[in-house]
N, C-alpha and C positions, 0 to 999 in steps of 0.2 A: 351327721354326727360330729364332723369336724368343721370348724370355721377357719379354713386355712387361707393365709395371706402369704404371697411370695413375690419376690422380685429377682430378675436375672439380668445379667449383662456379660458381654465379652470383655475380658480384662487381661492384658498381657498374653493374648492369644488363646486363652482358655475361658471356659464358662464359669462365672461366679454366681451362685444362687443363695439367697437368704429366704428362709421359710419359717413361719410361726403358726401356731394354732393346732398342730397335730400331736406334738409330743410334749410331755412334762407340763401339762396345762395347769397344775396346781402351783407351779412356780410363778412368781410375779412377772417374769418375762423369760421366754426360752426361744432361742434361734437355732435352727439347723442350717449350718453354712456348708456349702460344698464348693470345691474348686478342683476341676478335673474330676478325679475319683477319690479325692481326699475329703472326708466329711468330719466336721467337728460340731458338737452340740454345746451351746453355752446357756446355762440356766442361772438366773438372777433371782435372789430373794432378799428381802430387807425387813427389819423389824419396824413396826409402825409407831414405836415409842423410843425415845433416846435412852442411852445408857448414861445417866447423869454422873456416874462415878468416874468417867473417863475424861481426860483432857486432850484426847486425840480422836481422829475419825477411825472407827473400827471396821475397816474394809479388809476382807479376806479373799484372796484369789487362789483358786486351786486349778491345776492343769493335770489331767490324768491321761496317760497313754495306755490304751487297752491293746494287748498283744493280738487279740482276735482281729484288730483293725487291719493287720497285714497278713492274716492267716498263720499266725505263730502261736505256740504254746510257751508260756514263760519257763525259763530254766529254773534250777534249784529244786529243793525237796518238796515244797508246798504247792508248786505249780499254779500259783496265782499271783497277781500283781500285789507287791508289798509297798514299801516306802517309795516315794517319788525318786526317779532317777535324777542325775545331775541335770540332764537336758530338760526334764519336766520342771524342776525347780527354777531354772533359768527362764523358761518360757512363762511361768507364773509371774516372775518379776517383770518380764517384758509387757505383760498385760497390765499389771498393777501400776507401773510407773507413769504412763501417760494419762490414766483415767483418774488417779487419786487427786491431782490438783483441781479437777473439774467438778468437785462437789462443793456446795456452798460453805462458807465460813461458819463454824459452830455446829455443823451437822454431826450428831453423835449417834445416829441410829445404825446398828450393825448391818452390814451389807455383805452378802456372800455372792461370789461369782465362781461358778464351777464349770470348767470346760473339759469335755471328754472327747478324745479322738476315737471315732467310731469306724472310720475307714481310712486307709492310707495307701495311696497308689505308688508310693516310693519315688515319685517324681516331684510332687508339690509339698513343700514343708508345711506341716499343720500349724506352725506358730503364727503365721500371718492370718490364716483362716480363723484361728482362735481369737486373735486380737479384733478382727472385724466382727466376728460373731458376738464377742463380749460387748462391744460398743453398741451393736444393734439391740442386744438383749436389755442392756441398761436403758436404752432410749424408749423401749416399749413397756418397761416395767412399772413406770410411774415414779420411780425414785428420782429425786431432784438432781439429776445428772446434767451438767451444762455442756453436753457434747452436741453432736457425736464427734468421735475421732475415727480415723481410718489409719491403716498401716500399709507399707509396701516394702518389699525386698528389692534392693537395687544391686545389680552386678556391673562390672566395668571391664570391657575387653576391647582391644584394638581401637582405643580412643572413643568408644561409644558406651553409653549407659544402657543397661538391659533391665526391663521391668520383670520382676518375678522369675529370675533364672531357675532352671530345674536343679534339683539337689546334686546330680552328678556333675553339673557344670562348675560348681563352686565348692565341692567337698574337700578339695585339696588345693588351696590357692597357690601355695609355694611349691607344688610338686610338678612344675613344668607346664601347668595349664596356662592358657592365654588370659584367663580371668584373674583380676587383681583386686577384687573387692567383693565382700559379702556384707551388705549394710541393710539394717532394718531401721526404718524411720516411721514415726507415728506423729500425727498432728491433727489439729482442727482445721476448719476451712481457712482460717487466717494465719495460723502460725504453727511452727514445729514444737512438739512437746517432748520428744524423746528420740535419741539416736543410739544405736548399738552397732559396732562394726569391727570387722577384721580386714586388713588391707595389706597390700604389698607395696609399701613405700609410695603412696600417692602424694601428690603435691597438695597444698592447702586449697588451691583453686579447683583441682579435680575432686577433692573431698566435698567442698562446699557445693560444687555443681551436682554431685550425687544426691546430697540432701535436698537441694532445690528440685531436682528431677523427680525424686520420690514423692515430695510434697505435692507437686503438680499432678502427678499421675494418680494420687489417691482422691482427688477431688470428685471424680465420677462415682467413687464408692461412697463418699459422704452424701452425694445427691441421692443415691439409691437407699441408704439407711434412712435419711430424712423422709423420703417418699414412703417407705415402708411404715415408719413411725406415725405418719399422718393418718394412715388407715388402721393400723393395728395397735397403736400406742394407748396406754391407760392414762387417765388424768394424773397430772403431776402431784406428788405428795406436797401438802402445804407446809412448807418450812419457813418460819420467820426468823430472820437473823436477829439474835438477841441484842437488846440495847444494853451496852456495857458502859455508857458514858458516865454514870454515877460512880461506878467502881474505878474507872480510869482516873477521874478527878481525885478520888480518895487515895489511890496509889501514888499519883504524882505528888500530892501534898505530903504523904507520909515519908517518901524517900526518893523522890525524883532526882534531887540534887546529889544524893549519895550514890545513886546508880550511875549518874552522869560522871561523877568523879571516879567511880570504879572502872569505867570503860576507858578512862584516860591512863590507867596503869598498864605498862607494856609487859611486865612479867606475868606469865600465865598463873602461877601459883598465888601470887599476891593479888592479882585481879580476881581470881575465883573466890578468894577469901573475902575480898571487899564486896563482891556481888552477893555472897551468902549473907554477909552482915546487913546489906541493904534489903535483901528479901526478908530477913528476920524483922527488921524495923517496919517493913510494910505490913507484915502479918500482925505485928503488935498494934499497929495503928488502924487496922481495918475492923469493921464490925464482925464479930465472931460468927454471925449467921451467914456471912457471905459464902457462896458456894465455892469449894476448893478448886474445882476444875475451871470455873469461871475466873477466879483470881489468878490461877496459873496462866491462863490464856492472856489476861491483861498484862501480867508481869512480862511475859514473853513479848507482847506487842511493844511495851515500853523499851525493853532491851533492843528490839529490832529498830525502833525509831531512833534511838541514840546512835546505834552503829551506822545506820543509813545516813543520818544527818552528818556524822563525822566524815564519812567517805564522800558523799555527793557534794557537800557544801564546803568542806575543809580539806579534802584530799588526805585525810588522816586515817590510817588503818589501826586496828586494835593493838598491834605490836609495834607501831611506829614506822612501818615500812612504807615505801612508795607503792603505787598501784601495780607496777611491773617488776618489783623487786622479788627475788627468790631468797629464801632464808639461807643462812650459812650451811655449807655442805661439808661433811667429813666422810671419806671413804677408806676402808681397809679391806684387804683381801688375804686369804690364807690364814685366817685367825684360829682355825680349829685343826689341831695336828693330825687327827685320824680321818677327817672328812676328805672326800675326793676333791671338793672345792667349797670354799666358804667366803662370805663377805659380810661386812657390817656397813650398812648405808644409813647415814644420819643426816637429816635435813631439818634444822631447827629442833623442835621437840617431837619429831616423828622419826622413828628408827626401825629398821628391819634387819634382822639377822637371818641371812639366806644361805642355805646349804644345798649343794649339788651332790647327788650320788649317781654313779655310773653303773649300769647293770647290763645284763645280756638279754637275749630274746626271751628267756624264761621269765623275765621281770616285766614284760609288756602287759599292759592292762587290757583285758578282754571286755569289750563293751557290747552288751546285748541290747540292741535298739530295735525299733519297729522296722527299719530299713534292712539291717543285716547285723551279723556279729562281726565286729571289727576289732583290730588290735591297735593300741596306741603306744608309741615308744617315747613320747614326750609328756610328762606329767608335772603339774604344778599345783601344790597345795598351800593354802593360806590359813594361818591361825591367828586369832585375835583374842588373847587371854585378857581377863579383866584387869590384871596389874598394869597393862600398857596404858591405861588411863587413870591409874591410881585408885581403882575401885575393887571391892570384893564381889564375888559372884561364883556361880558354879561352872565347872568345865564339863563339856559334853560333846556330842557329835557336832560337826560343822552345821551352822544354820544357813539360812538363805543368803545372808549378807556375806559370810565367809565363802560360800560357793560362788557367789556372783563376783566378788573381788578377785578370787583366784582365777576364774575363767577370763576376766578382763585382762589380767596380767599374762595369762596363757596366750590369748589372742594377740597381744602386743608383741610377743616374742616369736610366735609361730613362723612368721615370714622370714626370719633370719636364721632359723635352725638349719644345720647341715643335713644333707640327705643321707639315707641309710648306707649308700655305697661309700660315701666319703668318711662317715663316722658311724660305724655299725653298733652303736650303743643304745640302750634304753636310758633315758635321762629323767631323773626325778628331782624336782626342786621343791624345797619346803621353805616357806617364808614365815618366820616367827616374828610377829610384830611385838617388839619389846617396849616401844614408846609410841604414843599416837596423839597427834594434835593436827589432824588434817592430812588427807590423801595418803593413807598407808598403802593403798593399792598401787599408786605410782612409785612409792618407795620400794615396793616389791619388784616392780619392773626394773628399776635401776639396780637394786641389789642382786636380782637374778642374772642380769648381764655380767656384773662383776664376778659373781659366784661361778658362773659357767666358764668364764675366761680363766678364773683361778684353777678350774678343773681341766683346762686346755681343750675345751669344746670349741671347735673352729666356727664360731658364729660368722655370718656374712658381714655383720656390722653390729656394734653395740647399740642398745636401745635404751632410751630414757623416757620418762613420763612426767607430766606436770598437770595439776588440777587447777582449773580456772573457776572463778566465781563471778557473780553478777549482782549488782544492786540496781534496781529499776523502780522509779517512782511513777505515780499516776500520770504525770505530765510527759512521760517518755524520756526523761533525763536518766542516763545510766552510767555506770562505771564498771569496767571489766577488771577483775582482780587476778593477779598471777600468784600461783602457789598459795591457795587459800588455807586458812586455819580452820580448826573444827568449829569455832564460834561463827566464822564467816559463812561456813557451809550451813550450819544450823539455822542462822537468822537471815541468810541471803536468799536469792531467787534462783540460783542455778548451780549445778555441779557439773562441770564440763571438763572431762579428762581426755587428754591427748597424749599418745605415746608414739614414738617413732625414732628413726635413725637421723643422721645428719642429712640424708637425702630426702626423706619423706615420711608420711604418716603410716603407721602399721595398725593403729587402733584408735577409735574415737567412741567415747560414751558420753551422752548428755542426758541430764534429767532437769526438768524445769518445775518450779513450784508455783509459777504464775501461769496465766493462760497462753503460754507460748512466747517465742521470741522471733525477731525478724532476721532476714539474711544479713542485714547490716551489722547487727550485734554479733551474729555468728562469725562473720568475716573478721571483725575486730578481735574476737576471742581466739580464733585460729592463728592470727598473726602474732598476737601476744604469746600464745602457747608455743609458737615456733621459736621465738626469741628465748623464752624460758627453757625450752628443751635443748637448744644449742648451748646455752650457758651450763646446764647440768651435765651435758655430754663432755664439755670442756673440763669440768671438775672431775668427772670420772676418768678422763684420759690421763690424769696425773698419776693414777695408781695402776693403770692397766699394764704399764711396762714392767711392774714388779711381779706380775703373775708368772710363776715358774713352770717347770715341766709337769707332766701328768703325775699325780700322786703315786707313790710306790704301792699304796694300798688299793688303787683302782685296778680293775681287770684290764689286761691287754687283750685285744680281739684281733685275730687274723682269720681270713676266710679263704676257701678254695672251692672250685666247682668240679663236680664229678658227673659222669654220665647218669642220666635219670635211671637207666636200667641197672645201675650199680647201687642205688639207694638201699634196696632190700638187703644186699650183702653187707653194707655198712651197719645197718640197724640190727640185722640178725633176727632169729626167731624169738618173738616176745621181747625184743630189745636187748638180747643177750650180748651181742657183739659191741654195740655202742656203750653199754653199761661197763663192759670189761675195759674198753678204751678209757673211759672216764675214770674208773677206779685205778687203773694202772698208771695213767699219765698225771692225774690230778687236775686236768682241765675240764671245764664245762663245754659241752658240745651241743650245738643246735643245727638241725638239718631241715630244709624246707622241701616242698614238692618239686622245685626246679633244680634240685641237686646242689644248692649252695649250702656249704657247711661253714659254720662260724665256731671258732675255738676261742675260749675265754679263760684267762688265768693271769694273776699278777706275776707268775713265774714264767719267764721266757722259755726255760728248758721244758716245762710241762707242755707249753704250746707246741714246741717243736716235736716232742715225743708223740703227742696226739696226732699231729698232722702227718708224721712219718708212718704211724700205724694205719691211718686211713689210706694213705697213699699206697702202702703195701697191699691193701685189700683191693683197691680199684685199678692199680697199675697193670697195664698189659705188658707181658714179657717181650723183650726186643732181641731178635737174633743178632749175635755178634757182641752183645753187651756183657761186661763182666759184672757179676753180682757177688756180694758177700752173703753166703748162705750157711744154714745150719744142717749138719748131718742128722737126719731123723731116723734112718733105718739102714742097717747093713745086711746085705744078702751075699750069697756065694758068688753071684755074677756081678756085683757092684754095690752101689749105695744110692739111697734117695736123699736128695738135698733140697731143703725148703728155701726157695729164693724170692718168691713173690706172694705175699699174703699167706694163704693156706695152700698154695700150689707148690708141688714138689716136682723136681726133675730127676731123671735117671742119670747117674754118673757111672757108666759101664767100667768094669775093671780094666778094659783095654785102653780107656781114656783117662786113667788116673795119673799116668806119668809117661815120660818118654822112654822108660825102660820097662821090662816085663815085671808085673806085680803078681806074686804067688796067690795072695788072698786079700780082699779089700781091708780086712782088719789089720793087715800088716802096715797100712798107711793111715787108716782112719779109725775113729771111734765115735759112737753116738754122742751127740751134743757138741761135737767139735765145729768151730766156725772156719770155713774155707772159702777161698776165692775160686769161682768157676765162671766159665764162659758158656752162654747159651749157643750151642752149635746149630740146632735146627728144631723145628716143631713139625711133627709128622701129621699125616692126614687126620689122625684121631685126636690131635691136640696134645699129644704127649711130647714133653720137652726132653731133648737129649743134651747132656752137659759134658764139658771136658775140663781137665786141669792141666793138659799138656801146654807147655810153653807159657805158663802163667806164674808169675812171681808171687808166692804166698805171703811174702813180707810187705808187698805193696798195698796201698789203701784201695779197697774195692770201689769200683765206680757205681755199683748198684746199691 
């Protein structure tokens, strides 16, 4: 019934298996990939005719996490998987980025890649399995995919690289673990296509070594995919690259000189206006029957040729800078009066307004994932409104690009965040991109460092980021560009983002639009990025000294530890006691299972009041100590005085004074505050108090 084909190998100490022919047989290609006990299915389908209305390749990648994969039922009211999680969106981008450049020029047939996590062993991250499965499914589907690619996760600990470290080994790089790197690299047999990483201040040499190590280790996976495709692959779809030579000649004749002159204008607004006029002249001079998408492609090729020629042959960039020059930088901090921390970072025509808000444990984000429910106390959100590029458009929920850029900045800063004991706050950063002309994600990194320091967050070191570009011709001649513009990103061959401290790299992200780059090019890019990063850090340092004290509007947090067996007393039945403390003191209170209590409030008196009330509940009475207590009941034989929490002690009439007292009411009344000493605690735990030889005017010690 099934014509099953499979291949297996041991990779990174675990068994990797690719199988096809049993499941989803109506898809053009389907692979069941397993690694350990993690299983991902990748299904590929493609249209057999092009969408001629599009001027781009319509590739869509979906990554679905099914909760049954780890034996869980989704939370929420509907109890089924809904919109993709942040991690699912990021993984879909991981798959898309290295495979998209490997489709032939001019291919416009819609292609779907759908990856579904069917089983998760909570040790092996499904993202690498999904990337490998997608590559194999594309290879056997018949779609004209110029792969295969493979992917590998690389860790780094004790000076050694680790292939496919387990989730628990790298889930908290900056939390005291020996591991300093979580890197995903994808590539073909000959070159690297994509890199995504989080690191703890690695040197450029260490980072390059990790990329090279991962690329070397993935070669056996590429061998296995090719071997599987030889037996199970369908014939390749016949796609002929369209001949656009006639259209190219017509475009060049119509406005080639005008386009060349437009790209000599350094000001963005003036240049864009000149480019628009040149495009209008082209469309006026071209046969009206020319396909719009084909014309758009040729115009883009003309622009790319002009930009490349100016850079490679004349060393001249669009805005007149040298290849390693960073645009002018302006930094301001504390610009919003009510925010806990704020900064405005401007680099050329890219600008980020970044705001930091400090919260308590109640503000932590609960993340429901396949592995476990976790809590995050560091959040970073990135927004890219249409006005930032001078356009109109609709505002809506964050898209894949916004989620990806925000996560990149989050990774870049994670390594320098203070630990919870040092700074027990939930930190939320929001980056509003107010202007954009290249590398707004790196502006977010710089602005976030400034904003957090404005909020008095004790970062281990400031972090800056810079985006690098690449122009590469067919002869192998290349130029690496520092701090790329939007045009250089759009028409160039690489988007290479590096963030880090003065000491080392904390994040690296690389996307390639050609069939990969060599280690030589990557080494040059890393070195140029290091110089650019140090320059930006120097500019940021000029304003860091102006960051003041923590905002008066930010909560102050103090903590104390109580015995675990006292937690119930502090919380009370149904939370009654802790609610009463919160309402009376005005402070927020958070208590965990280990007995650590955090008090938060902008008001120092509220903090002290809450802490004193909790201490009264958990404190153990000490014999011989003087307490300030409240008379709660008067009897014929004495009075009961509340001294510790809800605990009362007996003050016998004979112990009220050095002289004889006729009746307790002669000296005391209910509600009166008195100083008493705890004389003894009997076998039943009853407390005996005295007022003899105690000055009632003195300040009580308790």
